[in-house]
N, C-alpha and C positions, 0 to 999 in steps of 0.2 A: 752502686747504683746501676739500675735496670735501664737497658736499651730502649731507646724511643721506638714507637709503633708507627707507621707512616698510617694514614688515615686509609689508604688504597687497601692495603694487606689488613688491617682494621674490617674493614668492609667485605673484604673477600673470605675475612674469617667467618665472619657474621651470617654472610649468603651459606659457606660450607655447613655451618651449624643447621642452619635453618633447612637446608637442603636434606640434610642426616637425620631432621627429625621429622620432617613430612614423608621422605623415603621409609623411613619406619613406621609412619602411620598409612601407607598403602597408597597415598595421593599422589596422582601423577601429574608431573609440572610442566604444562605447555607454555609456548610463547603465543601471546597473543597480538596479532597485527591486524591494522584496520586496511583494506584498501581504497581506492579511491571513490569506490561506490559508496561506501560508507559514509565517509568524507562530505562529498556532494548531499547525502540525504540528509545530514546533522546540518549542513547550511540551509539545504530546503527547509527543511525544519524551523530553524532558527529566524529565516525570513518571514516564512508563514507565521509562526505563532506572536513575533514581536516586531511587528514593523517599525522601524528609527524615525522613518520621516514622511512626513505626511505624502510625497510622492509614488511610495512604494506603496500605502496604505490604499492609494485611487486605484496602483496597479491592480491590487492583489482584489478588490470590489469588483473591476471590471472583471477581470479574468473569471472569478465567482458568477457575475452574471451570464458570461458567454458561455461558459461549460452548462448552465443551468437552463436556458435559450435554447441551446444544440439538443440538450436532452427531452426537453420539451418540442421542438421541432421533430425531433426523431420518432417519439410516443407518438403525436398527435399523428403523422402520417403513419405508425403502425397501427393506429386505431384505426383510420378512416380505411385504410385498405383490408381490414379484415373485416370490418363491417360492410364493405361493399359487397367483398368476396363471398360472406355469409350470406346477403340477400341474394345475390343470384346464383349460389348452388342450394339454397334451400327448395326451390321450386324445384330444381332436377334430382334432387336427393326424395324426395318427398313423391315426385312421379316413378323413380327405380322403385322404388320400394310398393307402389299401390298402383290404382289405376290412372289412366290419365285423366279423370276426372276429379284427382285426388290433389291434383297438383295446385289448385285454387285454394286458394285461405276460407276458411267457413266463417 
């Protein structure tokens, strides 16, 4: 009769065999672990791509709308500031480059 092999030793024998084959093939074994940041990213992706409750869906729409409104507000401020500064500096630049009469638009 053959002796019975415990499942743990059978598994460890398989792992040792696998490691010997991979080491022979010059493959480096590394331990892959995930930190809290990876799990939080996965959770945020799950909530963002597949909202399960109507309340979560409403909140995601509200957050998206808030972000877009903020971006539009910021870009409108940048645009109006840029145009205002450009209107004020254009005559000064024309004055510096030419004569005082060239400050007027023709």
